[in-house]
Each structure stands twice: as C-alpha cells, then as structure tokens.
PyMOL Python script that loads the backbone (N, CA, C, O; Angstrom):
from pymol import cmd

cmd.read_pdbstr("""\
ATOM      1  N   MET A   1       0.815  -1.183   0.000  1.00  0.00           N
ATOM      2  CA  MET A   1       0.000   0.000   0.000  1.00  0.00           C
ATOM      3  C   MET A   1       0.867   1.259   0.000  1.00  0.00           C
ATOM      4  O   MET A   1       0.546   2.258  -0.644  1.00  0.00           O
ATOM      5  N   LYS A   2       1.971   1.183   0.737  1.00  0.00           N
ATOM      6  CA  LYS A   2       2.856   2.332   0.822  1.00  0.00           C
ATOM      7  C   LYS A   2       3.540   2.586  -0.523  1.00  0.00           C
ATOM      8  O   LYS A   2       3.792   3.739  -0.873  1.00  0.00           O
ATOM      9  N   ILE A   3       3.846   1.522  -1.285  1.00  0.00           N
ATOM     10  CA  ILE A   3       4.477   1.679  -2.599  1.00  0.00           C
ATOM     11  C   ILE A   3       3.488   2.286  -3.582  1.00  0.00           C
ATOM     12  O   ILE A   3       3.893   3.086  -4.425  1.00  0.00           O
ATOM     13  N   ALA A   4       2.230   1.945  -3.507  1.00  0.00           N
ATOM     14  CA  ALA A   4       1.213   2.502  -4.399  1.00  0.00           C
ATOM     15  C   ALA A   4       1.061   4.000  -4.156  1.00  0.00           C
ATOM     16  O   ALA A   4       0.951   4.775  -5.106  1.00  0.00           O
ATOM     17  N   LYS A   5       1.055   4.408  -2.898  1.00  0.00           N
ATOM     18  CA  LYS A   5       0.954   5.838  -2.593  1.00  0.00           C
ATOM     19  C   LYS A   5       2.191   6.587  -3.081  1.00  0.00           C
ATOM     20  O   LYS A   5       2.096   7.710  -3.575  1.00  0.00           O
ATOM     21  N   LEU A   6       3.337   5.957  -2.936  1.00  0.00           N
ATOM     22  CA  LEU A   6       4.562   6.580  -3.404  1.00  0.00           C
ATOM     23  C   LEU A   6       4.564   6.716  -4.927  1.00  0.00           C
ATOM     24  O   LEU A   6       5.036   7.720  -5.461  1.00  0.00           O
ATOM     25  N   ALA A   7       4.039   5.712  -5.623  1.00  0.00           N
ATOM     26  CA  ALA A   7       3.961   5.759  -7.084  1.00  0.00           C
ATOM     27  C   ALA A   7       2.986   6.838  -7.536  1.00  0.00           C
ATOM     28  O   ALA A   7       3.269   7.564  -8.488  1.00  0.00           O
ATOM     29  N   VAL A   8       1.852   6.952  -6.872  1.00  0.00           N
ATOM     30  CA  VAL A   8       0.878   7.986  -7.211  1.00  0.00           C
ATOM     31  C   VAL A   8       1.467   9.367  -6.955  1.00  0.00           C
ATOM     32  O   VAL A   8       1.289  10.270  -7.773  1.00  0.00           O
ATOM     33  N   ALA A   9       2.156   9.546  -5.852  1.00  0.00           N
ATOM     34  CA  ALA A   9       2.769  10.833  -5.544  1.00  0.00           C
ATOM     35  C   ALA A   9       3.835  11.194  -6.583  1.00  0.00           C
ATOM     36  O   ALA A   9       3.940  12.355  -6.979  1.00  0.00           O
ATOM     37  N   ALA A  10       4.619  10.222  -7.023  1.00  0.00           N
ATOM     38  CA  ALA A  10       5.634  10.473  -8.050  1.00  0.00           C
ATOM     39  C   ALA A  10       4.987  10.850  -9.379  1.00  0.00           C
ATOM     40  O   ALA A  10       5.490  11.723 -10.085  1.00  0.00           O
ATOM     41  N   ALA A  11       3.876  10.202  -9.726  1.00  0.00           N
ATOM     42  CA  ALA A  11       3.173  10.521 -10.971  1.00  0.00           C
ATOM     43  C   ALA A  11       2.590  11.926 -10.920  1.00  0.00           C
ATOM     44  O   ALA A  11       2.659  12.668 -11.899  1.00  0.00           O
ATOM     45  N   ILE A  12       2.020  12.286  -9.788  1.00  0.00           N
ATOM     46  CA  ILE A  12       1.456  13.628  -9.643  1.00  0.00           C
ATOM     47  C   ILE A  12       2.548  14.683  -9.735  1.00  0.00           C
ATOM     48  O   ILE A  12       2.354  15.713 -10.382  1.00  0.00           O
ATOM     49  N   MET A  13       3.679  14.450  -9.106  1.00  0.00           N
ATOM     50  CA  MET A  13       4.777  15.416  -9.161  1.00  0.00           C
ATOM     51  C   MET A  13       5.341  15.556 -10.573  1.00  0.00           C
ATOM     52  O   MET A  13       5.687  16.658 -11.000  1.00  0.00           O
ATOM     53  N   SER A  14       5.432  14.445 -11.293  1.00  0.00           N
ATOM     54  CA  SER A  14       5.963  14.525 -12.661  1.00  0.00           C
ATOM     55  C   SER A  14       4.990  15.250 -13.576  1.00  0.00           C
ATOM     56  O   SER A  14       5.420  15.998 -14.455  1.00  0.00           O
ATOM     57  N   LEU A  15       3.685  15.049 -13.393  1.00  0.00           N
ATOM     58  CA  LEU A  15       2.707  15.765 -14.203  1.00  0.00           C
ATOM     59  C   LEU A  15       2.669  17.252 -13.850  1.00  0.00           C
ATOM     60  O   LEU A  15       2.431  18.086 -14.724  1.00  0.00           O
ATOM     61  N   ALA A  16       2.894  17.586 -12.608  1.00  0.00           N
ATOM     62  CA  ALA A  16       2.852  18.986 -12.187  1.00  0.00           C
ATOM     63  C   ALA A  16       4.091  19.750 -12.648  1.00  0.00           C
ATOM     64  O   ALA A  16       3.996  20.935 -12.965  1.00  0.00           O
ATOM     65  N   THR A  17       5.239  19.100 -12.689  1.00  0.00           N
ATOM     66  CA  THR A  17       6.468  19.806 -13.051  1.00  0.00           C
ATOM     67  C   THR A  17       6.789  19.747 -14.539  1.00  0.00           C
ATOM     68  O   THR A  17       7.691  20.458 -14.983  1.00  0.00           O
ATOM     69  N   ALA A  18       6.101  18.940 -15.323  1.00  0.00           N
ATOM     70  CA  ALA A  18       6.404  18.797 -16.750  1.00  0.00           C
ATOM     71  C   ALA A  18       6.250  20.111 -17.521  1.00  0.00           C
ATOM     72  O   ALA A  18       7.142  20.440 -18.302  1.00  0.00           O
ATOM     73  N   PRO A  19       5.166  20.883 -17.346  1.00  0.00           N
ATOM     74  CA  PRO A  19       5.063  22.151 -18.093  1.00  0.00           C
ATOM     75  C   PRO A  19       6.154  23.150 -17.735  1.00  0.00           C
ATOM     76  O   PRO A  19       6.631  23.878 -18.605  1.00  0.00           O
ATOM     77  N   VAL A  20       6.550  23.194 -16.487  1.00  0.00           N
ATOM     78  CA  VAL A  20       7.590  24.135 -16.065  1.00  0.00           C
ATOM     79  C   VAL A  20       8.921  23.774 -16.710  1.00  0.00           C
ATOM     80  O   VAL A  20       9.644  24.651 -17.182  1.00  0.00           O
ATOM     81  N   VAL A  21       9.242  22.497 -16.732  1.00  0.00           N
ATOM     82  CA  VAL A  21      10.490  22.045 -17.336  1.00  0.00           C
ATOM     83  C   VAL A  21      10.466  22.273 -18.846  1.00  0.00           C
ATOM     84  O   VAL A  21      11.475  22.668 -19.430  1.00  0.00           O
ATOM     85  N   ALA A  22       9.316  22.024 -19.482  1.00  0.00           N
ATOM     86  CA  ALA A  22       9.217  22.215 -20.930  1.00  0.00           C
ATOM     87  C   ALA A  22       9.345  23.689 -21.296  1.00  0.00           C
ATOM     88  O   ALA A  22       9.949  24.029 -22.313  1.00  0.00           O
ATOM     89  N   GLN A  23       8.779  24.558 -20.473  1.00  0.00           N
ATOM     90  CA  GLN A  23       8.862  25.982 -20.757  1.00  0.00           C
ATOM     91  C   GLN A  23      10.288  26.486 -20.590  1.00  0.00           C
ATOM     92  O   GLN A  23      10.738  27.334 -21.359  1.00  0.00           O
ATOM     93  N   ALA A  24      10.986  25.985 -19.614  1.00  0.00           N
ATOM     94  CA  ALA A  24      12.360  26.423 -19.392  1.00  0.00           C
ATOM     95  C   ALA A  24      13.290  25.919 -20.482  1.00  0.00           C
ATOM     96  O   ALA A  24      14.306  26.555 -20.763  1.00  0.00           O
ATOM     97  N   ALA A  25      12.965  24.792 -21.103  1.00  0.00           N
ATOM     98  CA  ALA A  25      13.831  24.216 -22.121  1.00  0.00           C
ATOM     99  C   ALA A  25      13.598  24.827 -23.499  1.00  0.00           C
ATOM    100  O   ALA A  25      14.450  24.696 -24.377  1.00  0.00           O
ATOM    101  N   SER A  26      12.471  25.484 -23.705  1.00  0.00           N
ATOM    102  CA  SER A  26      12.183  26.026 -25.035  1.00  0.00           C
ATOM    103  C   SER A  26      13.016  27.267 -25.304  1.00  0.00           C
ATOM    104  O   SER A  26      13.401  27.990 -24.385  1.00  0.00           O
ATOM    105  N   GLN A  27      13.286  27.499 -26.580  1.00  0.00           N
ATOM    106  CA  GLN A  27      14.070  28.657 -26.987  1.00  0.00           C
ATOM    107  C   GLN A  27      13.123  29.796 -27.320  1.00  0.00           C
ATOM    108  O   GLN A  27      11.966  29.552 -27.664  1.00  0.00           O
ATOM    109  N   PRO A  28      13.583  31.024 -27.225  1.00  0.00           N
ATOM    110  CA  PRO A  28      12.711  32.146 -27.579  1.00  0.00           C
ATOM    111  C   PRO A  28      12.419  32.148 -29.081  1.00  0.00           C
ATOM    112  O   PRO A  28      13.226  31.684 -29.886  1.00  0.00           O
ATOM    113  N   ALA A  29      11.272  32.669 -29.430  1.00  0.00           N
ATOM    114  CA  ALA A  29      10.856  32.713 -30.831  1.00  0.00           C
ATOM    115  C   ALA A  29      11.760  33.680 -31.600  1.00  0.00           C
ATOM    116  O   ALA A  29      12.171  34.703 -31.052  1.00  0.00           O
ATOM    117  N   PRO A  30      12.075  33.371 -32.861  1.00  0.00           N
ATOM    118  CA  PRO A  30      12.910  34.279 -33.644  1.00  0.00           C
ATOM    119  C   PRO A  30      12.149  35.568 -33.972  1.00  0.00           C
ATOM    120  O   PRO A  30      10.924  35.568 -34.094  1.00  0.00           O
ATOM    121  N   VAL A  31      12.882  36.641 -34.107  1.00  0.00           N
ATOM    122  CA  VAL A  31      12.289  37.940 -34.393  1.00  0.00           C
ATOM    123  C   VAL A  31      12.100  38.066 -35.895  1.00  0.00           C
ATOM    124  O   VAL A  31      13.027  37.837 -36.671  1.00  0.00           O
ATOM    125  N   ARG A  32      10.890  38.432 -36.296  1.00  0.00           N
ATOM    126  CA  ARG A  32      10.619  38.624 -37.722  1.00  0.00           C
ATOM    127  C   ARG A  32      10.989  40.034 -38.139  1.00  0.00           C
ATOM    128  O   ARG A  32      10.749  41.000 -37.415  1.00  0.00           O
ATOM    129  N   GLU A  33      11.576  40.131 -39.315  1.00  0.00           N
ATOM    130  CA  GLU A  33      11.952  41.436 -39.844  1.00  0.00           C
ATOM    131  C   GLU A  33      11.110  41.723 -41.072  1.00  0.00           C
ATOM    132  O   GLU A  33      10.794  40.821 -41.848  1.00  0.00           O
ATOM    133  N   GLY A  34      10.756  42.965 -41.241  1.00  0.00           N
ATOM    134  CA  GLY A  34       9.953  43.360 -42.380  1.00  0.00           C
ATOM    135  C   GLY A  34      10.783  43.470 -43.649  1.00  0.00           C
ATOM    136  O   GLY A  34      11.997  43.667 -43.596  1.00  0.00           O
ATOM    137  N   ALA A  35      10.120  43.341 -44.781  1.00  0.00           N
ATOM    138  CA  ALA A  35      10.795  43.460 -46.067  1.00  0.00           C
ATOM    139  C   ALA A  35      10.916  44.935 -46.452  1.00  0.00           C
ATOM    140  O   ALA A  35      10.155  45.778 -45.977  1.00  0.00           O
ATOM    141  N   ALA A  36      11.867  45.226 -47.305  1.00  0.00           N
ATOM    142  CA  ALA A  36      12.054  46.592 -47.778  1.00  0.00           C
ATOM    143  C   ALA A  36      10.893  46.981 -48.673  1.00  0.00           C
ATOM    144  O   ALA A  36      10.440  46.178 -49.489  1.00  0.00           O
ATOM    145  N   VAL A  37      10.410  48.205 -48.529  1.00  0.00           N
ATOM    146  CA  VAL A  37       9.242  48.669 -49.270  1.00  0.00           C
ATOM    147  C   VAL A  37       9.640  49.866 -50.118  1.00  0.00           C
ATOM    148  O   VAL A  37       9.126  50.968 -49.925  1.00  0.00           O
ATOM    149  N   SER A  38      10.538  49.657 -51.037  1.00  0.00           N
ATOM    150  CA  SER A  38      10.951  50.768 -51.886  1.00  0.00           C
ATOM    151  C   SER A  38      10.121  50.772 -53.163  1.00  0.00           C
ATOM    152  O   SER A  38       9.945  49.731 -53.796  1.00  0.00           O
ATOM    153  N   GLY A  39       9.622  51.912 -53.533  1.00  0.00           N
ATOM    154  CA  GLY A  39       8.848  52.040 -54.763  1.00  0.00           C
ATOM    155  C   GLY A  39       7.459  51.454 -54.658  1.00  0.00           C
ATOM    156  O   GLY A  39       6.924  50.983 -55.661  1.00  0.00           O
ATOM    157  N   SER A  40       6.861  51.464 -53.500  1.00  0.00           N
ATOM    158  CA  SER A  40       5.537  50.872 -53.356  1.00  0.00           C
ATOM    159  C   SER A  40       4.437  51.776 -53.892  1.00  0.00           C
ATOM    160  O   SER A  40       3.303  51.330 -54.067  1.00  0.00           O
ATOM    161  N   GLU A  41       4.753  53.027 -54.152  1.00  0.00           N
ATOM    162  CA  GLU A  41       3.746  53.959 -54.639  1.00  0.00           C
ATOM    163  C   GLU A  41       3.643  53.965 -56.168  1.00  0.00           C
ATOM    164  O   GLU A  41       2.778  54.640 -56.726  1.00  0.00           O
ATOM    165  N   ASP A  42       4.508  53.227 -56.839  1.00  0.00           N
ATOM    166  CA  ASP A  42       4.468  53.198 -58.296  1.00  0.00           C
ATOM    167  C   ASP A  42       3.274  52.366 -58.754  1.00  0.00           C
ATOM    168  O   ASP A  42       3.028  51.277 -58.236  1.00  0.00           O
ATOM    169  N   LEU A  43       2.535  52.891 -59.732  1.00  0.00           N
ATOM    170  CA  LEU A  43       1.407  52.156 -60.305  1.00  0.00           C
ATOM    171  C   LEU A  43       1.802  51.708 -61.708  1.00  0.00           C
ATOM    172  O   LEU A  43       1.320  52.254 -62.700  1.00  0.00           O
ATOM    173  N   ARG A  44       2.667  50.731 -61.784  1.00  0.00           N
ATOM    174  CA  ARG A  44       3.129  50.248 -63.070  1.00  0.00           C
ATOM    175  C   ARG A  44       2.404  48.963 -63.407  1.00  0.00           C
ATOM    176  O   ARG A  44       2.375  48.032 -62.602  1.00  0.00           O
ATOM    177  N   GLY A  45       1.825  48.907 -64.582  1.00  0.00           N
ATOM    178  CA  GLY A  45       1.170  47.690 -65.029  1.00  0.00           C
ATOM    179  C   GLY A  45      -0.022  47.339 -64.167  1.00  0.00           C
ATOM    180  O   GLY A  45      -0.414  48.102 -63.283  1.00  0.00           O
ATOM    181  N   GLY A  46      -0.591  46.187 -64.430  1.00  0.00           N
ATOM    182  CA  GLY A  46      -1.680  45.708 -63.624  1.00  0.00           C
ATOM    183  C   GLY A  46      -3.021  46.327 -63.948  1.00  0.00           C
ATOM    184  O   GLY A  46      -3.977  46.140 -63.195  1.00  0.00           O
ATOM    185  N   PHE A  47      -3.123  47.064 -65.049  1.00  0.00           N
ATOM    186  CA  PHE A  47      -4.408  47.654 -65.394  1.00  0.00           C
ATOM    187  C   PHE A  47      -5.078  46.914 -66.548  1.00  0.00           C
ATOM    188  O   PHE A  47      -6.246  47.163 -66.845  1.00  0.00           O
ATOM    189  N   ILE A  48      -4.359  46.017 -67.195  1.00  0.00           N
ATOM    190  CA  ILE A  48      -4.904  45.306 -68.348  1.00  0.00           C
ATOM    191  C   ILE A  48      -6.002  44.330 -67.913  1.00  0.00           C
ATOM    192  O   ILE A  48      -7.086  44.325 -68.497  1.00  0.00           O
ATOM    193  N   ILE A  49      -5.741  43.524 -66.920  1.00  0.00           N
ATOM    194  CA  ILE A  49      -6.715  42.514 -66.497  1.00  0.00           C
ATOM    195  C   ILE A  49      -7.994  43.160 -65.950  1.00  0.00           C
ATOM    196  O   ILE A  49      -9.081  42.722 -66.326  1.00  0.00           O
ATOM    197  N   PRO A  50      -7.921  44.186 -65.077  1.00  0.00           N
ATOM    198  CA  PRO A  50      -9.175  44.829 -64.666  1.00  0.00           C
ATOM    199  C   PRO A  50      -9.916  45.486 -65.827  1.00  0.00           C
ATOM    200  O   PRO A  50     -11.147  45.497 -65.851  1.00  0.00           O
ATOM    201  N   LEU A  51      -9.175  46.032 -66.786  1.00  0.00           N
ATOM    202  CA  LEU A  51      -9.812  46.640 -67.945  1.00  0.00           C
ATOM    203  C   LEU A  51     -10.561  45.595 -68.761  1.00  0.00           C
ATOM    204  O   LEU A  51     -11.682  45.842 -69.205  1.00  0.00           O
ATOM    205  N   ILE A  52      -9.951  44.431 -68.961  1.00  0.00           N
ATOM    206  CA  ILE A  52     -10.611  43.347 -69.695  1.00  0.00           C
ATOM    207  C   ILE A  52     -11.845  42.873 -68.929  1.00  0.00           C
ATOM    208  O   ILE A  52     -12.872  42.572 -69.539  1.00  0.00           O
ATOM    209  N   ALA A  53     -11.757  42.803 -67.609  1.00  0.00           N
ATOM    210  CA  ALA A  53     -12.899  42.371 -66.796  1.00  0.00           C
ATOM    211  C   ALA A  53     -14.055  43.360 -66.903  1.00  0.00           C
ATOM    212  O   ALA A  53     -15.212  42.953 -67.004  1.00  0.00           O
ATOM    213  N   ILE A  54     -13.750  44.650 -66.882  1.00  0.00           N
ATOM    214  CA  ILE A  54     -14.806  45.668 -66.990  1.00  0.00           C
ATOM    215  C   ILE A  54     -15.467  45.602 -68.361  1.00  0.00           C
ATOM    216  O   ILE A  54     -16.691  45.690 -68.463  1.00  0.00           O
ATOM    217  N   VAL A  55     -14.670  45.450 -69.416  1.00  0.00           N
ATOM    218  CA  VAL A  55     -15.222  45.341 -70.764  1.00  0.00           C
ATOM    219  C   VAL A  55     -16.087  44.083 -70.888  1.00  0.00           C
ATOM    220  O   VAL A  55     -17.137  44.118 -71.530  1.00  0.00           O
ATOM    221  N   ALA A  56     -15.656  42.976 -70.283  1.00  0.00           N
ATOM    222  CA  ALA A  56     -16.433  41.741 -70.338  1.00  0.00           C
ATOM    223  C   ALA A  56     -17.763  41.892 -69.619  1.00  0.00           C
ATOM    224  O   ALA A  56     -18.781  41.378 -70.082  1.00  0.00           O
ATOM    225  N   VAL A  57     -17.763  42.592 -68.494  1.00  0.00           N
ATOM    226  CA  VAL A  57     -19.021  42.813 -67.771  1.00  0.00           C
ATOM    227  C   VAL A  57     -19.966  43.684 -68.590  1.00  0.00           C
ATOM    228  O   VAL A  57     -21.161  43.399 -68.672  1.00  0.00           O
ATOM    229  N   ILE A  58     -19.440  44.734 -69.193  1.00  0.00           N
ATOM    230  CA  ILE A  58     -20.278  45.615 -70.008  1.00  0.00           C
ATOM    231  C   ILE A  58     -20.847  44.859 -71.208  1.00  0.00           C
ATOM    232  O   ILE A  58     -22.031  44.991 -71.520  1.00  0.00           O
ATOM    233  N   LEU A  59     -20.014  44.070 -71.879  1.00  0.00           N
ATOM    234  CA  LEU A  59     -20.506  43.301 -73.018  1.00  0.00           C
ATOM    235  C   LEU A  59     -21.519  42.239 -72.583  1.00  0.00           C
ATOM    236  O   LEU A  59     -22.466  41.958 -73.316  1.00  0.00           O
ATOM    237  N   GLY A  60     -21.334  41.654 -71.415  1.00  0.00           N
ATOM    238  CA  GLY A  60     -22.296  40.683 -70.910  1.00  0.00           C
ATOM    239  C   GLY A  60     -23.645  41.318 -70.619  1.00  0.00           C
ATOM    240  O   GLY A  60     -24.689  40.735 -70.911  1.00  0.00           O
ATOM    241  N   ILE A  61     -23.623  42.524 -70.040  1.00  0.00           N
ATOM    242  CA  ILE A  61     -24.876  43.228 -69.767  1.00  0.00           C
ATOM    243  C   ILE A  61     -25.574  43.597 -71.069  1.00  0.00           C
ATOM    244  O   ILE A  61     -26.793  43.469 -71.182  1.00  0.00           O
ATOM    245  N   LEU A  62     -24.804  44.054 -72.051  1.00  0.00           N
ATOM    246  CA  LEU A  62     -25.393  44.397 -73.343  1.00  0.00           C
ATOM    247  C   LEU A  62     -25.957  43.164 -74.044  1.00  0.00           C
ATOM    248  O   LEU A  62     -26.994  43.246 -74.702  1.00  0.00           O
ATOM    249  N   ALA A  63     -25.290  42.036 -73.911  1.00  0.00           N
ATOM    250  CA  ALA A  63     -25.786  40.811 -74.537  1.00  0.00           C
ATOM    251  C   ALA A  63     -27.065  40.329 -73.860  1.00  0.00           C
ATOM    252  O   ALA A  63     -27.949  39.786 -74.522  1.00  0.00           O
ATOM    253  N   MET A  64     -27.169  40.522 -72.556  1.00  0.00           N
ATOM    254  CA  MET A  64     -28.370  40.083 -71.855  1.00  0.00           C
ATOM    255  C   MET A  64     -29.550  41.014 -72.103  1.00  0.00           C
ATOM    256  O   MET A  64     -30.683  40.546 -72.219  1.00  0.00           O
ATOM    257  N   THR A  65     -29.315  42.310 -72.185  1.00  0.00           N
ATOM    258  CA  THR A  65     -30.419  43.249 -72.365  1.00  0.00           C
ATOM    259  C   THR A  65     -30.760  43.467 -73.833  1.00  0.00           C
ATOM    260  O   THR A  65     -31.888  43.839 -74.155  1.00  0.00           O
ATOM    261  N   GLY A  66     -29.822  43.247 -74.705  1.00  0.00           N
ATOM    262  CA  GLY A  66     -30.096  43.410 -76.127  1.00  0.00           C
ATOM    263  C   GLY A  66     -30.829  42.193 -76.678  1.00  0.00           C
ATOM    264  O   GLY A  66     -31.076  41.237 -75.943  1.00  0.00           O
ATOM    265  N   GLY A  67     -31.169  42.215 -77.931  1.00  0.00           N
ATOM    266  CA  GLY A  67     -31.820  41.071 -78.549  1.00  0.00           C
ATOM    267  C   GLY A  67     -33.291  40.995 -78.209  1.00  0.00           C
ATOM    268  O   GLY A  67     -33.818  39.908 -77.974  1.00  0.00           O
ATOM    269  N   ASN A  68     -33.966  42.141 -78.177  1.00  0.00           N
ATOM    270  CA  ASN A  68     -35.387  42.135 -77.878  1.00  0.00           C
ATOM    271  C   ASN A  68     -36.217  41.603 -79.037  1.00  0.00           C
ATOM    272  O   ASN A  68     -37.431  41.450 -78.905  1.00  0.00           O
ATOM    273  N   ASN A  69     -35.584  41.319 -80.168  1.00  0.00           N
ATOM    274  CA  ASN A  69     -36.301  40.806 -81.325  1.00  0.00           C
ATOM    275  C   ASN A  69     -36.578  39.320 -81.213  1.00  0.00           C
ATOM    276  O   ASN A  69     -37.212  38.748 -82.100  1.00  0.00           O
ATOM    277  N   ASP A  70     -36.129  38.689 -80.164  1.00  0.00           N
ATOM    278  CA  ASP A  70     -36.312  37.249 -79.999  1.00  0.00           C
ATOM    279  C   ASP A  70     -37.566  36.917 -79.199  1.00  0.00           C
ATOM    280  O   ASP A  70     -37.658  35.835 -78.619  1.00  0.00           O
ATOM    281  N   ARG A  71     -38.533  37.834 -79.159  1.00  0.00           N
ATOM    282  CA  ARG A  71     -39.760  37.585 -78.443  1.00  0.00           C
ATOM    283  C   ARG A  71     -40.602  36.562 -79.200  1.00  0.00           C
ATOM    284  O   ARG A  71     -40.599  36.549 -80.431  1.00  0.00           O
ATOM    285  N   PRO A  72     -41.316  35.713 -78.486  1.00  0.00           N
ATOM    286  CA  PRO A  72     -42.181  34.781 -79.180  1.00  0.00           C
ATOM    287  C   PRO A  72     -43.383  35.501 -79.814  1.00  0.00           C
ATOM    288  O   PRO A  72     -43.955  36.432 -79.248  1.00  0.00           O
ATOM    289  N   HIS A  73     -43.726  35.033 -80.985  1.00  0.00           N
ATOM    290  CA  HIS A  73     -44.866  35.639 -81.703  1.00  0.00           C
ATOM    291  C   HIS A  73     -46.033  34.666 -81.677  1.00  0.00           C
ATOM    292  O   HIS A  73     -45.867  33.466 -81.894  1.00  0.00           O
ATOM    293  N   SER A  74     -47.194  35.195 -81.411  1.00  0.00           N
ATOM    294  CA  SER A  74     -48.362  34.308 -81.429  1.00  0.00           C
ATOM    295  C   SER A  74     -48.914  34.282 -82.865  1.00  0.00           C
ATOM    296  O   SER A  74     -48.909  35.308 -83.546  1.00  0.00           O
ATOM    297  N   PRO A  75     -49.382  33.132 -83.320  1.00  0.00           N
ATOM    298  CA  PRO A  75     -49.889  33.045 -84.701  1.00  0.00           C
ATOM    299  C   PRO A  75     -51.217  33.712 -84.894  1.00  0.00           C
ATOM    300  O   PRO A  75     -51.753  33.712 -86.002  1.00  0.00           O
TER     301      PRO A  75
END
""", "prot")
cmd.dss("prot")
cmd.show_as("cartoon", "prot")
cmd.util.cbc("prot")
cmd.orient("prot")
C-alpha cells in the first residue's frame, strides 16, 4: 500500500512539473523582420486585367439586355 501511494505521488509530481520544465527548455521565438518597401507607390502595369474584366461585364450586360427581337410571336 505504501508503494502505491509513493507511485501515485511520483506521478502527480511529474505531471505537475512537466510544463515548467518544458517551458524552461524552449528557446525564444525568432524575431521577424519586415521586407524593404521601396517604390511601393508606383502604379506600373496591372491595369490590363481589370480593364478586360470591366469590358467583359459591359458586353455581358449588353448581350443580356439586347436582342429584344427574340420575343415569341403568337400566330
């Protein structure tokens, strides 16, 4: 009975001290450095794809609203 109590006490102590030991063994996180931001205000390129998208939307709207001659005719 005395050995069982001693084993339980040892298990409790190991579970209680494990986080403290793990925290002390860990290394500090590395410091992140930002990237250089030179020339971020330049608006070079990148307007072709939005322009094509806008033209496609306009043509799609015109295709959907146009063609009113396709109404069914009653005999």
